[in-house]
Backbone bond lengths (Angstrom), bond angles and torsions (degrees), N, CA, C in turn:
res aa  C-N    CA-C-N  psi(-1)  N-CA   C-N-CA  omega(-1)  CA-C   N-CA-C  phi
1 M - - - 1.435 - - 1.529 110.77 -
2 Q 1.344 117.54 -39.38 1.451 120.51 178.97 1.514 111.49 -63.02
3 V 1.307 117.37 -39.51 1.452 120.92 179.04 1.520 109.65 -62.05
4 G 1.325 117.62 -39.61 1.459 121.59 178.62 1.517 111.45 -62.36
5 N 1.322 117.25 -44.19 1.462 120.59 179.20 1.517 111.18 -67.18
6 L 1.317 118.10 -40.12 1.447 122.06 177.98 1.520 110.15 -63.93
7 T 1.315 116.56 -43.62 1.459 121.08 178.78 1.521 110.26 -61.40
8 K 1.323 117.00 -43.67 1.466 120.34 178.39 1.520 110.57 -61.19
9 S 1.327 117.08 -43.44 1.463 120.82 -179.84 1.518 111.29 -62.43
10 V 1.327 116.33 -42.18 1.462 120.85 179.57 1.519 110.10 -64.47
11 I 1.317 117.50 -43.49 1.463 121.29 -179.20 1.520 110.35 -64.72
12 I 1.321 117.48 -44.78 1.465 120.91 179.76 1.522 110.15 -63.25
13 S 1.324 117.08 -45.55 1.465 120.33 179.98 1.520 111.18 -63.52
14 A 1.332 116.87 -42.52 1.462 120.59 178.72 1.522 110.60 -62.05
15 A 1.329 116.61 -40.15 1.466 119.84 178.40 1.518 110.92 -64.77
16 M 1.332 117.29 -39.75 1.462 120.63 178.47 1.521 110.51 -64.83
17 I 1.314 117.06 -41.53 1.461 121.37 -179.97 1.519 109.84 -67.84
18 W 1.325 116.62 -41.90 1.458 120.64 178.19 1.518 110.41 -61.65
19 A 1.331 117.12 -43.73 1.462 121.16 179.45 1.521 110.51 -63.00
20 A 1.310 116.72 -37.26 1.461 119.84 179.25 1.518 110.80 -66.35
21 G 1.301 117.34 -38.66 1.456 121.63 179.39 1.510 112.90 -70.67
22 C 1.312 117.82 -26.70 1.453 121.79 -177.97 1.519 112.93 -91.01
23 S 1.290 117.82 -12.05 1.460 119.38 -175.86 1.515 110.83 -87.63
24 T 1.317 115.32 165.36 1.452 120.58 176.11 1.510 108.72 -87.73
25 T 1.320 116.19 157.47 1.457 119.10 178.06 1.509 109.20 -87.63
26 S 1.289 115.59 148.48 1.458 122.22 -179.11 1.509 108.23 -143.10
27 T 1.314 115.51 153.22 1.457 118.52 178.37 1.508 111.72 -98.51
28 T 1.323 117.96 9.46 1.454 120.03 -179.73 1.505 110.43 -104.01
29 T 1.321 114.72 157.92 1.454 120.51 175.61 1.506 108.15 -120.80
30 D 1.315 116.92 164.62 1.458 120.11 178.73 1.515 111.06 -112.38
31 S 1.329 116.48 30.59 1.459 119.49 -176.13 1.517 112.79 -72.52
32 G 1.325 117.07 -22.18 1.451 119.53 179.80 1.517 113.43 76.21
33 A 1.314 118.30 0.01 1.460 121.17 -179.51 1.514 109.84 -82.09
34 A 1.307 115.87 161.36 1.454 119.76 175.64 1.508 108.08 -58.00
35 G 1.320 116.17 135.05 1.457 119.55 -178.54 1.498 112.61 90.07
36 A 1.330 118.89 2.29 1.453 120.35 178.01 1.510 108.50 -64.55
37 G 1.319 114.62 146.55 1.449 119.16 179.67 1.512 112.16 94.63
38 T 1.297 118.38 -0.74 1.449 120.43 179.99 1.514 111.29 -85.04
39 G 1.333 116.74 -14.55 1.456 120.36 -179.48 1.514 112.65 82.91
40 D 1.297 118.28 3.76 1.460 121.28 -178.81 1.511 107.92 -129.24
41 Q 1.306 117.60 129.38 1.450 120.92 177.39 1.509 109.00 -81.65
42 A 1.297 115.17 148.60 1.457 121.10 178.57 1.519 110.17 -69.31
43 G 1.280 116.14 166.04 1.455 120.45 175.08 1.508 113.36 89.98
44 G 1.323 117.79 14.53 1.452 120.01 176.16 1.506 113.98 76.61
45 A 1.326 118.15 17.90 1.455 119.82 178.51 1.507 109.24 -69.05
46 S 1.322 115.52 150.90 1.450 119.38 178.18 1.515 109.87 -67.08
47 S 1.319 116.07 159.67 1.459 119.82 -178.21 1.519 109.65 -68.33
48 Y 1.321 115.08 158.55 1.453 120.38 -178.05 1.512 110.46 -64.85
49 G 1.314 114.95 146.37 1.451 119.88 175.95 1.515 112.93 77.01
50 T 1.291 118.98 25.44 1.459 120.99 -178.68 1.510 111.52 -59.21
51 S 1.311 116.91 -31.41 1.449 119.00 -178.48 1.520 111.71 -93.95
52 G 1.315 116.91 -0.85 1.458 120.40 -177.62 1.514 111.53 -56.26
53 G 1.321 115.77 124.52 1.449 121.28 175.98 1.511 113.33 87.91
54 S 1.319 119.38 -51.48 1.453 120.83 -173.70 1.523 113.08 -75.09
55 L 1.320 117.79 -24.68 1.456 120.79 -179.39 1.524 108.77 -123.26
56 S 1.315 115.76 68.03 1.456 119.64 -177.55 1.519 110.85 -64.74
57 S 1.295 115.32 161.55 1.459 121.85 -177.96 1.520 110.57 -55.80
58 G 1.324 115.92 129.15 1.451 121.14 178.49 1.518 114.03 88.96
59 A 1.327 118.08 -9.42 1.456 121.21 -178.74 1.526 110.44 -69.84
60 V 1.316 115.30 152.79 1.459 120.20 174.93 1.516 108.08 -70.86
61 V 1.326 116.62 132.08 1.458 122.36 179.65 1.528 107.48 -107.19
62 T 1.322 116.50 120.93 1.459 121.46 -178.51 1.523 110.58 -97.17
63 A 1.320 115.78 169.32 1.467 120.59 176.70 1.524 110.05 -61.40
64 E 1.323 117.23 -33.00 1.470 121.24 177.10 1.526 110.69 -66.29
65 D 1.329 116.67 -38.25 1.470 120.61 177.73 1.520 111.46 -62.91
66 L 1.337 117.22 -33.09 1.470 120.64 -179.06 1.522 111.68 -58.87
67 K 1.329 117.26 -30.54 1.462 121.00 -178.83 1.526 111.63 -65.61
68 Q 1.324 117.14 -23.48 1.463 121.96 -179.66 1.521 112.43 -86.96
69 L 1.311 117.20 -15.59 1.456 121.25 -174.34 1.518 112.31 -86.73
70 R 1.290 115.03 148.60 1.459 122.09 174.56 1.531 108.40 -67.65
71 T 1.320 115.99 139.40 1.464 120.84 177.21 1.526 111.97 -120.73
72 V 1.318 116.93 -1.63 1.464 121.69 176.62 1.517 107.19 -120.87
73 F 1.316 115.86 126.25 1.460 122.39 -176.93 1.522 108.30 -120.43
74 Y 1.334 115.78 124.24 1.458 121.81 -174.15 1.525 111.29 -95.55
75 F 1.331 115.40 155.59 1.464 122.67 -176.37 1.519 110.07 -128.63
76 D 1.315 115.38 153.84 1.456 121.34 174.64 1.525 108.95 -75.23
77 F 1.316 115.91 163.20 1.458 122.23 -179.32 1.522 111.19 -54.76
78 D 1.324 116.08 128.68 1.458 124.34 175.03 1.525 112.94 58.85
79 Q 1.332 117.65 27.49 1.456 122.45 -178.70 1.526 110.42 -121.77
80 S 1.327 114.71 152.20 1.462 119.72 175.34 1.527 110.68 -126.30
81 V 1.321 116.85 21.56 1.462 122.19 178.16 1.525 108.34 -92.88
82 V 1.332 116.31 127.93 1.460 121.11 179.69 1.527 108.52 -66.48
83 R 1.309 115.63 131.98 1.461 120.26 177.72 1.518 110.37 -68.75
84 Q 1.298 115.15 147.42 1.459 122.22 -176.92 1.528 112.97 -56.75
85 E 1.326 117.79 -36.70 1.461 119.58 -176.55 1.531 112.95 -65.30
86 G 1.324 118.19 -13.42 1.458 120.81 178.36 1.520 114.44 -91.81
87 F 1.333 117.54 -9.10 1.456 120.98 -173.91 1.531 113.39 -59.96
88 A 1.326 118.52 -47.64 1.470 120.86 -176.08 1.526 111.20 -60.88
89 D 1.330 116.39 -43.40 1.464 119.23 179.59 1.529 111.16 -67.28
90 L 1.326 117.28 -40.50 1.468 119.80 178.57 1.526 111.43 -65.78
91 E 1.319 117.11 -37.22 1.466 119.99 176.43 1.528 110.45 -62.78
92 A 1.332 117.17 -40.86 1.468 120.64 178.10 1.531 110.76 -66.43
93 H 1.331 118.11 -40.68 1.467 120.72 175.70 1.528 110.10 -60.99
94 A 1.327 117.11 -41.33 1.472 120.99 179.29 1.525 110.56 -63.43
95 R 1.334 117.32 -41.06 1.470 120.18 178.14 1.524 110.50 -63.76
96 Y 1.338 116.78 -41.04 1.461 119.72 178.13 1.529 110.00 -59.95
97 L 1.319 116.60 -46.62 1.467 120.06 179.64 1.525 111.13 -63.04
98 A 1.324 117.46 -40.74 1.470 120.81 179.57 1.530 110.69 -64.69
99 Q 1.325 116.67 -36.34 1.465 121.38 -178.52 1.529 112.76 -81.64
100 N 1.337 116.45 -12.89 1.464 122.16 -178.56 1.527 109.13 -131.15
101 P 1.335 117.48 79.98 1.463 120.91 -174.69 1.524 115.02 -59.16
102 S 1.326 118.38 -20.76 1.465 119.64 179.05 1.527 112.01 -85.07
103 A 1.316 117.97 -10.38 1.462 121.39 178.72 1.522 109.74 -77.03
104 S 1.326 115.80 149.58 1.463 120.07 175.82 1.522 108.74 -145.15
105 V 1.314 114.75 158.45 1.454 120.64 -174.56 1.525 109.84 -138.23
106 R 1.327 115.41 146.11 1.458 121.01 174.31 1.522 107.62 -110.16
107 L 1.320 116.58 131.24 1.458 122.73 177.65 1.515 107.59 -103.73
108 E 1.325 116.30 115.41 1.463 121.61 -177.14 1.522 109.48 -103.41
109 G 1.332 116.19 110.84 1.456 121.78 -179.12 1.516 111.52 -88.08
110 H 1.334 115.48 140.33 1.462 121.96 -177.98 1.522 110.44 -135.59
111 A 1.312 115.98 159.84 1.463 123.05 176.78 1.523 108.26 -137.79
112 D 1.335 115.78 164.58 1.458 117.85 174.85 1.529 109.24 -81.42
113 E 1.299 117.51 -179.26 1.462 121.96 -171.52 1.521 114.32 -76.96
114 R 1.314 118.00 -10.46 1.463 120.16 -178.19 1.519 109.33 -77.19
115 G 1.287 118.12 143.32 1.460 122.67 -177.10 1.512 110.77 97.65
116 T 1.328 115.12 167.67 1.459 119.40 179.55 1.520 110.57 -75.36
117 R 1.302 116.20 161.45 1.462 120.92 178.77 1.520 110.47 -57.54
118 E 1.327 116.63 -44.86 1.469 121.34 -178.26 1.532 111.25 -64.11
119 Y 1.332 115.89 -43.17 1.464 119.84 179.86 1.530 110.29 -62.63
120 N 1.329 117.02 -43.24 1.461 120.90 -178.17 1.524 112.58 -67.94
121 I 1.329 117.28 -34.26 1.477 120.12 174.45 1.526 108.92 -62.73
122 A 1.335 116.96 -45.66 1.468 120.88 179.77 1.526 111.15 -64.81
123 L 1.324 118.06 -40.21 1.464 121.87 179.32 1.528 110.73 -65.81
124 G 1.320 117.36 -42.65 1.464 120.78 176.50 1.521 111.31 -61.20
125 E 1.331 116.93 -38.42 1.464 121.22 177.62 1.524 111.01 -66.02
126 R 1.334 117.32 -43.34 1.475 120.14 178.12 1.525 110.80 -62.28
127 R 1.305 116.86 -38.78 1.469 120.16 178.74 1.529 110.68 -64.79
128 A 1.313 117.01 -45.71 1.467 120.74 179.10 1.533 110.47 -63.03
129 Q 1.321 117.34 -40.06 1.467 120.63 179.16 1.522 111.56 -67.86
130 S 1.308 117.76 -32.34 1.458 121.57 176.89 1.530 110.64 -64.26
131 V 1.327 116.43 -43.44 1.462 120.93 176.63 1.528 109.78 -66.67
132 E 1.332 116.66 -40.43 1.467 120.60 178.72 1.524 110.74 -58.93
133 R 1.332 117.62 -45.02 1.469 120.47 179.33 1.522 111.51 -58.61
134 L 1.328 117.64 -42.25 1.463 119.90 178.85 1.525 111.42 -64.51
135 L 1.325 117.61 -39.38 1.462 120.18 178.06 1.524 111.14 -63.99
136 V 1.325 116.59 -46.28 1.468 121.03 -177.02 1.528 110.87 -67.41
137 V 1.310 117.78 -41.61 1.466 121.24 178.95 1.527 110.56 -62.15
138 N 1.330 116.34 -29.51 1.457 120.52 -177.86 1.524 113.81 -96.43
139 G 1.328 117.62 14.63 1.458 119.87 169.49 1.512 117.63 120.16
140 A 1.305 118.94 -15.76 1.470 119.89 178.35 1.528 109.07 -70.95
141 A 1.307 116.78 146.93 1.464 121.04 176.26 1.527 108.93 -81.60
142 A 1.313 116.13 142.93 1.465 120.98 -178.68 1.526 111.71 -57.59
143 N 1.334 117.62 -33.42 1.470 119.59 -179.10 1.529 113.26 -76.58
144 Q 1.325 117.87 -3.57 1.462 121.55 176.18 1.526 111.92 -90.56
145 V 1.323 116.48 -10.20 1.459 121.20 -172.09 1.521 110.32 -118.51
146 E 1.312 115.49 129.18 1.462 123.01 177.68 1.521 107.32 -120.98
147 T 1.317 117.29 138.02 1.463 119.91 177.29 1.524 110.07 -116.29
148 V 1.326 114.42 146.51 1.459 121.67 175.97 1.524 106.99 -146.97
149 S 1.312 116.30 147.19 1.455 120.30 177.86 1.519 110.24 -118.77
150 F 1.317 114.97 132.47 1.457 120.81 174.79 1.523 111.25 -105.55
151 G 1.327 116.64 -4.67 1.451 119.63 -178.77 1.513 110.52 56.75
152 E 1.317 116.39 -127.53 1.463 121.77 -179.27 1.524 112.20 -95.22
153 E 1.336 117.79 2.79 1.462 121.99 -170.01 1.524 115.62 -71.17
154 K 1.330 119.39 -24.16 1.469 121.95 -178.29 1.524 109.72 -127.06
155 P 1.327 117.36 73.58 1.468 118.77 -179.26 1.530 111.50 -67.07
156 A 1.319 115.98 145.12 1.460 120.83 175.02 1.519 109.77 -76.19
157 V 1.338 115.26 -32.16 1.459 122.12 -177.96 1.520 108.46 -134.68
158 L 1.313 115.98 133.01 1.462 119.90 175.19 1.521 107.91 -86.29
159 G 1.300 116.82 131.78 1.454 120.81 179.80 1.510 109.38 163.18
160 H 1.312 114.91 161.94 1.456 120.66 -176.82 1.525 109.84 -124.50
161 D 1.334 116.18 45.21 1.461 120.97 -179.04 1.525 109.96 -135.36
162 A 1.315 116.24 171.28 1.463 122.07 -175.58 1.528 112.08 -58.74
163 E 1.316 117.82 -39.97 1.463 121.11 -179.21 1.532 110.91 -63.94
164 S 1.313 116.82 -45.56 1.473 120.83 178.58 1.521 110.37 -63.69
165 W 1.315 116.51 -45.96 1.464 120.02 -179.10 1.530 111.18 -60.53
166 S 1.338 117.36 -39.94 1.469 119.70 -178.03 1.523 111.46 -64.07
167 Q 1.325 117.70 -30.33 1.461 121.23 179.44 1.526 112.51 -81.06
168 N 1.311 116.87 -18.40 1.457 121.12 -179.22 1.530 112.66 -91.00
169 R 1.309 118.63 -15.05 1.469 122.58 177.45 1.521 107.91 -87.07
170 R 1.341 116.01 92.38 1.458 118.71 -169.62 1.524 112.36 -155.31
171 V 1.321 114.15 166.84 1.463 122.97 166.26 1.525 105.84 -126.32
172 E 1.320 115.53 127.90 1.456 121.35 177.12 1.519 108.93 -102.86
173 L 1.315 115.97 132.53 1.452 122.72 -179.10 1.530 106.95 -101.82
174 K 1.340 116.91 118.57 1.465 121.60 -177.46 1.528 110.30 -126.99
175 Y 1.325 115.27 120.55 1.454 119.92 177.96 1.520 110.01 -74.60
176 L 1.326 115.78 141.50 1.456 122.36 -178.14 1.524 108.43 -104.78
177 S 1.320 117.07 136.15 1.465 120.16 177.54 1.525 108.19 -91.26
178 K 1.298 114.54 149.19 1.468 119.94 -178.83 1.494 110.82 -107.94
């Protein structure tokens, strides 16, 4: 049964990656938040495609390259599917982990304040696991990745509006030192 679930996860992830490679690039988002369509996510995230060109597929990813990569990945309301614009950076993070077996990362899942505490903890966990699957499919070892969910408990932005909520629906990728 585990092999079946793993196979399904690999197939779904491969299809998502294939779809990302076949699609056109756009500077708009479908978050529906104020400021959507600007091509820049709120919260000081780096612009989309930061790794475009400089970290081609299969390239060695150095610790210096990690500074250029996005480490916060945003999600649509009530969703745990990684947005396409995060794929290139996650693939580069996965290559770094694959090339550095002693490195490890913690994926911190978050949700906005809407919903019950229990629901938001579960949603944050699903979001972190979604990012984990993409990392593992792209070469990171499962034992290098740890997931934790904070639900709504650690908002990035305090506020009760669409803009604040969009910044709180996220997974933060944090490297752990040994």
